N, C-alpha and C positions, 0 to 999 in steps of 0.2 A: 434348257439344261435339265438333265434328269437327276433323280435322287442320288445316283452314284457319283455323277459329276460334281454335285454340290458337296457331297461328303468328301470327295478327293480334294476339292478346293479348300474346304475348311481344314482338312488335315495338313495341307501344304502351308496354310497360314500359321497354324499352331506350331508346326515344325520350324518354320522360319523364325517365329517369335522365340521359340525355345533355344534356337541356335544364335539368336541375335545378342550382340555384346551388351547393348543398352538394357535389354530385359534382365540379363544376368546381373548387370551392374546395379540396377534399381532394386532388384530383389535382395542383393547383398547389402545395399545401404539401408534398406528397410529393416533387415535383421540387425544391422549396426545401430540403427535408431532405437530399436526395441531394447538392445543391450545397454545403450547409453542411458535411456530413460529409467531402466531398471536400476542401474548403478546410482543415478541421481536420486531416485526415490528412496533407495536404501540409505543413502547419506542423509536425506531429509528426515527419515524416520529414526535413524540411529544417533544423529547429532542434533543438538539444539540450535540448528542454523537459523530457523525463523526467529527464535528469541534473540540471538546475537544481532541479527540484521535489524530487527525492529527496535531494539534498544539503542543501537547505534543511530538509527534514523531519528528517534525521539531526542537523543542527546544533542544531535546536530540541530534539530528544530528548536530546542529550548535555548541553545547557545545563540542562535540567530535572533530569536525573539527577545532574549534578555538584552542583547545589544540594541535592538530596535526600541525596547522600552526605555533604555537610557537616552536614546536620541529623541524619541517622540514625546515621552512622558517625563523625562528628567528623573527617572527612577533607576535603581540598580538592583533588580531581583537576582537572587542566587539561583543559578541553574540547577545545582545539586539539590537544594532544598525544594525547588519547584518539582523536580522529578520525584522526590520522596513523597511530597504531598499528593501528587497525581496517583502514585501507586497506592498510597495509604487510603485514599478515598475511593479508588477504583476496585481494588482487590484486597483490602485490609492489610496493605503493606507487603503482600506477596508478589515480588517482582517476577518470579517465574510464571505464576498464574496469569499475570497481566501480559507479559511479552510473548508468551507461547500461544496466545489467542490469535485466530485469524484476524486480519486487519479490520474487517467490518465489525467483528465483535469487540476488538480492542477499542475502536473508536466509540462503540456503543457504551462500553464501560466508562470511557473517558467523558462522554457526554453526561452520563449519570453523575460523575464527580463534579462536573462543571456546574450542574444545578445547585449543588451544595455550596460551592464557592460563590456563586452569584448571590445567594441569600446572606452569606456572611463573609465577604471578601477580606475583612480585617483579620480574620482568623487564619487565612492562607494567602498572605500578600504576595509571596514569590510566585505561586501558581497563578494567582489572579493577574499580576502585572505581565507575566509572560504571555498569557492567552489574550490579553487586551492590548498588546504592544502596538497594534495598528489602529486602535480606536482613537476617538478624539480625547484629548487630555481633559477637557472640561467634563465630558461624560464619565470618564474614569473617576474623576474627583467626586462627582455626585454619587457614584456607586459606592465609593469608600465612605462617604458621609450619608449613607442611606437612612440612618436612623433619624436624622434631622428632617429628612424629606418625607419619610414614611410614618412619622409619629402620629398615630391616630388620635383624634379628639373624641371624647365621649359625647353623647347626645346633649348633656347638660352644658358642657363647655362650648359646643358648636352653637347652641341656642343663645349663648351670651355674646357671641361675636357679632359685630356689626357687619353690614354688607360688604364693606371694603376689606375688612380682615378675613371674612369668610372667603371672599373671592381670591385673595392672596394665598390663603391656605390651599384652596383647590388648584391654583396655578402652580404652586410648588410641587404638589403631588403629581400633577400632569407633566411638569418639567422633568421630574424624576422618572416617570413612566416612559417618557419619550427617550430619555438618555439610556435607560435600561434596554429598551427595544433596540436602539442603535448598537449598543455594546453587544447584546446577544447575537444580533445579525452578524457582526464582525467576527465574533468567536466561532459561530457555526461555519462561516466561510473558511476560517483558519483551520478548523478540524477537517473540513472537507478537502482542503488543499493538502493537508498532511496525508489523508487517506488515499487520495488519487495519486500523489507523488510516490508514496511508499509502495502502493500496489503496482504501479508501473515499473518501479525500479526492481521490485522482487521478481516480476515476470521477466524483465529484461536480463537480470542477472542470471537466471536459469537458462535463458536462451543462449546467452554467451557461453555459459558453462557447458551446455549441451553441444554447441559447436566445437569448443576446445577439446572436450572429451572424445567426441566422435572423430575429430581430426587426429588426435593422438592414437586412438585405437586403429583407425584406418592406416595411418602412417606405419604403425608397428606391424600390421598385417602385410602391408606392401613391401616393407623392408625384408620380411621373411621370404616373401614370394620372389621369384626370379623373372616375373613378367615385365617389370619395369627396370630398365638398365640404368637410367640416369636419375640422379637425385632431384633435378628440377622437375622432371616428368612425374616422379613419385609424389613430390610436394603438391603439384597441381591437382593430381587425381585424389590425393588425400584430403585436400581442402574442399574439392567438389563433393567428395563423399561426406565430409563433415557437415557441409552446408545442406545437402539433400537428405541426410539420414533422418532427422526429425520430421521433415515434410513427407518423405516416403512412408515412414511408419504411420503417420496420421492418415495418409491417403489410403494405404492398405487396410487400416482399421475401419475407415469409413466405408470402403467397398465391402468388406466382410460384414459390416453392420447392415448394409443394404441387402446383401445376399440372404442374411438371416431373417 
């Protein structure tokens, strides 16, 4: 095959692709995907959607853990007070600053607040009981009575203790340290669970919103067009366009990135 034959063959392939229905369709849905993502991004930037969503997730999490605290610990923390204490210790009481953060940074601020609560749980009982709702009741009680376990003895007083008393003193401190370690581990897993679940739901929510918006835009365009005579056929193609639009947009963006 000579150079001219190869050139003619390539021209034929490109002409076939250009006249192919699926090529036109995929290019159209890629543009639809770009339009959909642009609209969603504008909504995310123009409206406090992240704040509303994350605050709702936090409220639901606190409600569930307040109920668990009542079942497991025999305590009834107030969900509203717990949220106020979290925001107070995380961002000086500024709920907007707290809930507008990305989920990783929000949980980072939350962890910083937890360190304060762990050192003085009696000052923030609602916050403390919510985050320790799944911990052992005996460990939580030790944390609340931490002063009696952590009370340090000066060198003079320790010297006056006999061996049995000194051993009991060390055992109490070790008992508290073990309880604190178990409670901290449970708290960290609770925060991790909140972060993972909230992040997944945030991504899933925008995937669903992307499909719905793409479907609506495609359906509107096809209703205007005379290419599809039947409503059933229009709905099927609009649904397919809505499903493929984000995928096609990402695929074309990846190809463009490779070309560059």
